[in-house]
C-alpha positions as CSV (number, residue, x, y, z in Angstrom):
1,X,-3.8,-12.6,-20.8
2,X,0.0,-12.6,-20.8
3,X,0.1,-9.5,-23.1
4,X,-2.3,-7.8,-20.6
5,X,0.0,-8.8,-17.7
6,X,3.0,-7.4,-19.6
7,X,1.1,-4.1,-20.3
8,X,0.2,-3.9,-16.6
9,X,3.7,-4.5,-15.5
10,X,4.8,-1.7,-17.8
11,X,2.2,0.7,-16.4
12,X,2.8,0.0,-12.8
13,X,6.6,0.5,-13.2
14,X,6.2,3.8,-14.9
15,X,6.2,7.2,-13.1
16,X,3.6,8.8,-15.4
17,X,0.5,6.5,-15.1
18,X,-0.7,7.3,-11.6
19,X,0.3,11.0,-11.8
20,X,-1.6,11.2,-15.2
21,X,-4.8,9.9,-13.4
22,X,-4.2,12.4,-10.6
23,X,-3.8,15.2,-13.1
24,X,-7.3,14.4,-14.5
25,X,-8.6,14.3,-10.9
26,X,-7.1,17.7,-10.3
27,X,-8.9,19.2,-13.3
28,X,-12.2,17.7,-12.2
29,X,-11.7,18.9,-8.6
30,X,-11.0,22.5,-9.9
31,X,-14.2,22.5,-12.0
32,X,-16.2,21.2,-9.0
33,X,-14.8,23.7,-6.6
34,X,-15.5,26.6,-8.9
35,X,-19.0,25.4,-9.6
36,X,-19.7,25.0,-5.9
37,X,-18.9,28.6,-5.3
38,X,-21.6,29.8,-7.6
39,X,-24.1,27.1,-6.6
40,X,-23.9,27.7,-2.8
41,X,-26.7,29.7,-1.3
42,X,-25.8,33.0,0.2
43,X,-27.0,32.0,3.6
44,X,-24.8,29.0,3.9
45,X,-21.9,31.1,2.6
46,X,-22.2,33.5,5.6
47,X,-21.7,30.6,8.0
48,X,-18.5,29.6,6.2
49,X,-16.7,32.8,7.0
50,X,-13.4,31.0,7.4
51,X,-13.4,30.2,3.7
52,X,-13.2,33.9,2.7
53,X,-10.0,35.0,1.0
54,X,-10.7,38.7,0.2
55,X,-11.3,40.1,-3.2
56,X,-10.3,38.8,-6.7
57,X,-6.9,40.4,-6.5
58,X,-6.1,38.6,-3.2
59,X,-7.4,35.3,-4.5
60,X,-5.3,35.7,-7.7
61,X,-2.1,36.4,-5.7
62,X,-2.8,33.5,-3.3
63,X,-3.2,31.0,-6.2
64,X,-0.2,32.4,-8.0
65,X,2.0,31.9,-5.0
66,X,0.7,28.4,-4.4
67,X,1.3,27.4,-8.0
68,X,4.8,28.9,-8.3
69,X,5.9,27.4,-4.9
70,X,4.6,23.9,-5.9
71,X,6.4,24.0,-9.2
72,X,9.7,25.0,-7.5
73,X,9.2,22.3,-4.8
74,X,8.5,19.6,-7.4
75,X,11.5,20.6,-9.4
76,X,13.7,20.4,-6.3
77,X,12.3,17.0,-5.3
78,X,12.9,15.5,-8.7
79,X,16.5,16.8,-8.9
80,X,17.4,15.5,-5.4
81,X,15.7,12.2,-6.3
82,X,17.7,11.8,-9.5
83,X,20.9,12.3,-7.5
84,X,20.0,9.8,-4.9
85,X,19.0,7.2,-7.5
86,X,22.2,7.7,-9.4
87,X,24.2,7.0,-6.3
88,X,22.0,4.0,-5.4
89,X,22.2,2.6,-9.0
90,X,26.0,2.7,-8.8
91,X,25.9,0.7,-5.6
92,X,23.1,-1.7,-6.2
93,X,22.7,-1.7,-10.0
94,X,20.5,0.1,-12.4
95,X,17.6,-2.3,-11.8
96,X,16.9,-0.6,-8.5
97,X,15.5,2.3,-10.6
98,X,12.7,0.0,-11.7
99,X,11.8,-0.9,-8.0
100,X,11.7,2.8,-7.2
101,X,9.5,3.6,-10.1
102,X,7.0,0.9,-9.3
103,X,6.7,2.0,-5.6
104,X,3.1,3.2,-5.2
105,X,3.9,5.8,-2.5
106,X,6.4,7.4,-4.9
107,X,3.8,7.5,-7.7
108,X,1.2,8.9,-5.4
109,X,3.5,11.6,-4.0
110,X,4.5,12.8,-7.4
111,X,0.9,12.6,-8.5
112,X,-0.1,14.8,-5.6
113,X,2.5,17.4,-6.6
114,X,1.5,17.6,-10.2
115,X,-2.3,17.5,-9.3
116,X,-1.8,20.4,-7.0
117,X,0.0,22.4,-9.7
118,X,-2.6,21.6,-12.4
119,X,-5.4,22.5,-9.9
120,X,-3.8,25.8,-9.0
121,X,-3.3,26.8,-12.6
122,X,-6.9,26.0,-13.5
123,X,-8.3,28.0,-10.6
124,X,-5.9,30.9,-11.3
125,X,-7.0,31.0,-14.9
126,X,-10.7,31.2,-13.9
127,X,-9.9,34.1,-11.5
128,X,-8.1,36.0,-14.3
129,X,-11.1,35.7,-16.7
130,X,-14.0,36.0,-14.3
131,X,-14.0,39.4,-12.6
132,X,-17.7,39.6,-12.6
133,X,-18.1,36.3,-10.9
134,X,-18.0,35.8,-7.1
135,X,-14.5,35.4,-5.5
136,X,-13.7,31.6,-5.7
137,X,-13.1,31.3,-2.0
138,X,-13.8,27.6,-1.8
139,X,-11.5,26.8,-4.7
140,X,-8.6,28.9,-3.1
141,X,-9.2,27.1,0.2
142,X,-9.1,23.7,-1.4
143,X,-5.9,24.7,-3.2
144,X,-4.3,25.7,0.1
145,X,-5.3,22.3,1.6
146,X,-3.7,20.6,-1.4
147,X,-0.5,22.4,-0.8
148,X,-0.5,21.4,2.9
149,X,-1.2,17.8,1.9
150,X,1.8,18.0,-0.6
151,X,4.1,19.2,2.2
152,X,3.1,16.2,4.4
153,X,3.5,14.0,1.3
154,X,7.0,15.5,0.8
155,X,8.0,14.3,4.3
156,X,6.7,10.8,3.7
157,X,8.5,10.8,0.4
158,X,11.8,11.7,1.9
159,X,11.3,9.1,4.6
160,X,10.4,6.4,2.0
161,X,13.3,7.4,-0.3
162,X,15.8,7.2,2.6
163,X,14.6,3.8,3.5
164,X,14.5,2.6,-0.1
165,X,18.3,3.0,-0.6
166,X,19.3,1.1,2.6
167,X,20.8,-2.2,1.6
168,X,18.6,-4.4,3.7
169,X,15.4,-2.6,2.4
170,X,16.5,-3.0,-1.2
171,X,17.3,-6.7,-0.7
172,X,14.0,-7.3,1.1
173,X,12.0,-5.6,-1.6
174,X,13.6,-7.6,-4.5
175,X,13.3,-10.8,-2.5
176,X,9.6,-10.0,-2.0
177,X,9.3,-9.7,-5.8
178,X,11.0,-13.1,-6.2
179,X,8.6,-14.7,-3.7
180,X,5.6,-13.2,-5.5
181,X,6.9,-14.5,-8.9
182,X,7.3,-18.0,-7.4
183,X,3.7,-18.1,-6.0
184,X,2.3,-16.7,-9.3
185,X,4.3,-18.7,-11.9
186,X,4.5,-22.1,-10.1
187,X,1.5,-24.3,-9.2
188,X,0.5,-24.9,-5.6
189,X,1.2,-28.6,-5.8
190,X,4.3,-29.8,-4.0
191,X,7.3,-31.1,-5.9
192,X,7.5,-35.0,-6.1
193,X,9.9,-36.6,-3.7
194,X,12.1,-39.6,-4.0
195,X,10.3,-42.5,-5.5
196,X,7.3,-40.4,-6.7
197,X,6.6,-40.1,-10.4
198,X,7.0,-36.6,-11.9
199,X,3.9,-36.3,-14.1
200,X,5.3,-33.3,-16.0
201,X,7.9,-35.6,-17.5
202,X,5.4,-38.3,-18.5
203,X,4.5,-36.8,-21.9
204,X,7.7,-34.7,-22.4
205,X,8.9,-36.2,-25.7
206,X,7.7,-35.3,-29.2
207,X,7.5,-38.2,-31.7
208,X,10.9,-39.7,-32.5
209,X,10.7,-38.6,-36.2
210,X,9.6,-35.0,-35.4
211,X,12.9,-33.3,-36.2
212,X,13.3,-35.4,-39.4
213,X,10.2,-33.7,-40.9
214,X,10.3,-30.3,-39.1
215,X,11.0,-27.0,-40.7
216,X,13.0,-24.3,-38.9
217,X,11.2,-20.9,-38.5
218,X,12.9,-17.6,-37.8
219,X,10.8,-15.0,-36.0
220,X,12.5,-12.1,-37.7
221,X,12.7,-10.1,-34.4
222,X,15.4,-9.4,-31.9
223,X,15.2,-8.9,-28.2
224,X,14.2,-10.6,-24.9
225,X,11.4,-13.0,-24.8
226,X,8.9,-11.5,-22.3
227,X,6.0,-13.9,-22.6
228,X,4.8,-16.9,-24.6
229,X,1.1,-17.6,-25.1
230,X,1.3,-21.4,-25.0
231,X,-2.5,-21.7,-25.1
232,X,-2.6,-19.8,-28.4
233,X,0.2,-21.9,-29.8
234,X,-1.7,-25.1,-28.9
235,X,-4.9,-23.9,-30.6
236,X,-2.9,-22.8,-33.6
237,X,-1.1,-26.2,-33.8
238,X,-4.3,-28.1,-33.3
239,X,-6.1,-26.2,-36.0
240,X,-3.5,-27.2,-38.6
241,X,-2.6,-30.6,-37.1
242,X,1.0,-29.4,-36.4
243,X,3.5,-29.9,-33.6
244,X,5.8,-27.1,-32.4
245,X,9.1,-27.2,-30.6
246,X,10.4,-24.0,-29.1
247,X,14.1,-24.0,-28.1
248,X,13.9,-21.0,-25.7
249,X,11.9,-19.8,-22.7
250,X,10.9,-16.4,-21.3
251,X,14.0,-14.4,-20.4
252,X,16.1,-15.7,-23.3
253,X,17.5,-13.3,-25.9
254,X,16.5,-13.9,-29.5
255,X,18.9,-13.0,-32.3
256,X,17.3,-12.2,-35.7
257,X,18.2,-14.7,-38.4
258,X,18.7,-17.7,-36.1
259,X,15.9,-20.2,-36.2
260,X,15.0,-21.6,-32.8
261,X,11.5,-22.9,-33.6
262,X,10.8,-26.2,-35.3
263,X,7.4,-27.1,-36.8
264,X,6.3,-30.4,-38.3
265,X,5.0,-31.3,-40.8
266,X,6.6,-28.6,-42.9
267,X,4.1,-28.8,-45.8
268,X,1.3,-27.3,-43.6
269,X,3.3,-24.1,-42.9
270,X,2.3,-20.9,-44.7
271,X,2.7,-17.1,-44.3
272,X,-0.5,-16.7,-42.2
273,X,0.8,-19.4,-39.8
274,X,4.2,-17.6,-39.3
275,X,2.3,-14.4,-38.6
276,X,0.1,-16.0,-35.9
277,X,3.2,-17.8,-34.5
278,X,5.0,-14.6,-34.0
279,X,2.0,-12.9,-32.4
280,X,1.9,-15.5,-29.7
281,X,5.5,-14.7,-28.7
282,X,6.1,-11.3,-27.1
283,X,9.6,-9.9,-27.6
284,X,10.8,-6.7,-26.1
285,X,13.9,-4.6,-25.3
286,X,14.3,-5.9,-21.7
287,X,13.4,-8.8,-19.5
288,X,10.2,-8.7,-17.4
289,X,9.0,-10.9,-14.5
290,X,5.7,-11.8,-16.4
291,X,6.9,-15.4,-17.0
292,X,10.6,-15.1,-16.2
293,X,11.2,-16.6,-12.7
294,X,14.9,-15.8,-13.0
295,X,14.3,-12.1,-13.3
296,X,14.3,-11.2,-9.6
297,X,17.0,-13.9,-9.0
298,X,19.4,-12.1,-11.3
299,X,18.6,-8.8,-9.6
300,X,19.5,-10.1,-6.2
301,X,22.6,-11.7,-7.6
302,X,23.6,-8.4,-9.2
303,X,23.3,-6.7,-5.8
304,X,25.6,-9.3,-4.2
305,X,28.2,-9.2,-7.0
306,X,28.3,-5.4,-6.9
307,X,28.6,-5.5,-3.1
308,X,31.7,-7.6,-3.4
309,X,33.4,-5.4,-6.1
310,X,36.8,-3.9,-5.0
311,X,35.3,-0.4,-4.9
312,X,32.6,-1.4,-2.4
313,X,33.7,-4.6,-0.7
314,X,30.5,-5.0,1.5
315,X,30.3,-8.7,2.5
316,X,27.4,-8.0,4.8
317,X,25.1,-7.0,1.9
318,X,26.3,-10.1,0.0
319,X,25.4,-12.3,3.0
320,X,22.0,-10.6,3.3
321,X,21.4,-11.4,-0.3
322,X,22.4,-15.0,0.2
323,X,20.0,-15.3,3.1
324,X,17.1,-14.0,1.0
325,X,18.0,-16.2,-2.0
326,X,18.2,-19.2,0.3
327,X,14.8,-18.5,1.8
328,X,13.3,-18.1,-1.7
329,X,15.0,-21.1,-3.1
330,X,13.6,-23.2,-0.2
331,X,10.1,-22.1,-1.3
332,X,10.9,-22.9,-4.9
333,X,12.2,-26.4,-4.2
334,X,9.0,-27.3,-2.5
335,X,7.1,-26.4,-5.7
336,X,6.5,-28.5,-8.8
337,X,8.0,-26.8,-11.8
338,X,5.6,-26.1,-14.6
339,X,5.5,-28.5,-17.5
340,X,7.1,-27.5,-20.7
341,X,4.8,-29.8,-22.8
342,X,1.3,-28.8,-23.8
343,X,-1.4,-31.0,-25.2
344,X,-4.7,-30.5,-26.9
345,X,-8.1,-31.8,-25.7
346,X,-7.3,-35.2,-27.4
347,X,-4.1,-35.5,-25.2
348,X,-1.9,-35.1,-28.3
349,X,1.4,-33.2,-27.7
350,X,1.2,-30.0,-29.7
351,X,3.8,-27.7,-28.2
352,X,7.1,-28.5,-26.4
353,X,9.3,-25.7,-25.0
354,X,12.5,-25.3,-23.2
355,X,11.8,-25.5,-19.5
356,X,13.3,-24.4,-16.2
357,X,14.9,-27.0,-14.0
358,X,15.9,-27.1,-10.3
359,X,19.6,-27.3,-11.3
360,X,19.4,-24.4,-13.6
361,X,17.7,-22.2,-11.0
362,X,20.2,-23.3,-8.3
363,X,23.0,-22.4,-10.6
364,X,21.5,-19.0,-11.3
365,X,21.5,-18.3,-7.5
366,X,25.0,-19.4,-6.7
367,X,27.3,-19.2,-9.8
368,X,28.1,-15.5,-10.1
369,X,28.1,-14.9,-6.4
370,X,30.6,-17.7,-5.9
371,X,32.8,-16.4,-8.7
372,X,32.8,-12.8,-7.3
373,X,33.5,-14.1,-3.8
374,X,36.5,-16.4,-4.5
375,X,39.0,-15.7,-1.7
376,X,36.3,-14.2,0.6
377,X,36.1,-16.8,3.4
378,X,33.2,-15.1,5.3
379,X,30.9,-15.1,2.3
380,X,31.9,-18.6,1.1
381,X,31.2,-20.0,4.6
382,X,27.8,-18.3,4.6
383,X,27.0,-19.9,1.2
384,X,28.0,-23.3,2.5
385,X,25.7,-22.8,5.5
386,X,22.9,-21.8,3.2
387,X,23.3,-24.9,1.1
388,X,23.4,-27.1,4.3
389,X,20.1,-25.5,5.4
390,X,18.6,-26.1,1.9
391,X,19.5,-29.7,2.3
392,X,16.7,-30.0,4.9
393,X,14.1,-29.2,2.2
394,X,15.9,-30.8,-0.9
395,X,13.9,-34.0,-1.2
396,X,14.6,-34.6,-4.9
397,X,17.8,-36.2,-6.1
398,X,18.3,-33.5,-8.8
399,X,18.0,-30.8,-6.2
400,X,20.6,-32.4,-3.8
401,X,23.0,-33.1,-6.7
402,X,22.8,-29.5,-7.9
403,X,23.5,-28.2,-4.4
404,X,26.3,-30.7,-3.9
405,X,28.0,-29.5,-7.1
406,X,27.7,-25.9,-5.9
407,X,29.2,-26.9,-2.5
408,X,32.2,-28.5,-4.3
409,X,32.7,-25.4,-6.4
410,X,32.5,-23.2,-3.4
411,X,35.1,-25.4,-1.6
412,X,37.5,-25.0,-4.6
413,X,36.8,-21.2,-4.7
414,X,38.0,-20.9,-1.2
415,X,41.3,-22.4,-2.2
416,X,42.0,-20.2,-5.2
417,X,43.7,-17.4,-3.4
418,X,46.1,-17.7,-0.4
419,X,44.0,-17.5,2.8
420,X,44.6,-18.1,6.4
421,X,44.9,-21.9,7.1
422,X,42.2,-21.5,9.8
423,X,39.9,-20.0,7.2
424,X,40.6,-23.0,4.8
425,X,40.0,-25.4,7.6
426,X,36.7,-23.7,8.5
427,X,35.6,-23.7,4.8
428,X,36.4,-27.4,4.6
429,X,34.5,-28.1,7.8
430,X,31.4,-26.2,6.6
431,X,31.6,-28.1,3.3
432,X,31.5,-31.5,5.1
433,X,28.5,-30.4,7.1
434,X,26.7,-29.3,4.0
435,X,27.4,-32.7,2.4
436,X,26.0,-34.4,5.5
437,X,22.9,-32.4,5.2
438,X,22.5,-33.1,1.5
439,X,23.0,-36.8,2.2
440,X,20.3,-36.5,4.8
441,X,22.7,-37.2,7.7
442,X,20.7,-34.7,9.7
443,X,21.6,-35.7,13.2
444,X,25.1,-34.6,12.7
445,X,24.0,-31.4,11.0
446,X,21.4,-30.7,13.8
447,X,24.1,-31.2,16.3
448,X,26.2,-28.6,14.6
449,X,23.2,-26.2,14.7
450,X,22.5,-26.9,18.4
451,X,26.2,-26.0,19.2
452,X,25.7,-22.6,17.5
453,X,28.1,-23.3,14.7
């Protein structure tokens, strides 16, 4: 299933899949339109006088003009799009190209263009080689309608492209991807609060002597881990009475020649087992959101970091990113993280893997933005306010501790470069309010919110 999801992710982020389907539809439509001309009774054809396009020569010229104009328009649209995407990639990062490619409207518009071109060429070819047949008036009329639809699609495409490179639209789209990943990858159950047992930790440990008898296995592949089929690994381990420890998770980069998988007992390992083990771990050239919850987080962080680069210096985009990251992080902290330990039907631990943690995800959200915004009081204050707001939903000690550490580092970042004393005082005040919220001294924090601070 994870391999199928990865394949589907590849298909929906490609610009050729939907247009290829529409090309086939264009060929079928051309065949039907040509067949309809010969199959239509003459009496009915007289009533459809508005379909008439003259003789064969007029129909041929008409389809030739339609085909050549569509080819020219498609080439122009693609050229302009590449220029716009290049500028947007320099501003927001190259990952914006992936979001543009996966946009369904973009795929449908390009598909409409190529479908119209293919349809026109097929009809034109039939006119060239069928002088003795009736004039394909229906096919020419359908081709004209397709060109009109393409012109309308062009207007929608330009509108969509213009909106897609606006900073707020880019941030909103990536944030929506992050929220979708949170809902898909994390279970619906709420995270345990203070005093509640975290069942995902109950069976976390492998036997104490596991690593004493375990053998290291090298996957002999290099790239990013895109997906791990844990169910297949459990079945494989159970069939051979083995235990497997994986020292990486989806999103990590694997280097060939470095063993990061331990299997015990070692005497039950053979070549067939290594082959099956490698088949259960999908490695590719780039990270994907199939099982990697940090994928969209890093995309948003990249937008904020680029926005604060000396050549752009756009704190408003950075603050918009922080708002969206804070909203997504609030959803994430309400979720129970997936267990990294997998057991068989007999409740025996078979697979243990490196897992995500609230602290790690919080660090992924704030670390690089904080480092890029040192000496930028407006952004640092906004980050502290976001942490204070997150304190209202941080019910676990590890969540509050991770946020507190980030608040301390932000406070120090605001004192790295010489800034106005008033700015430093304001950063210090916002830090204290964040600490109050994290220690659940909410009346003081709510008083601050009511005052419009």
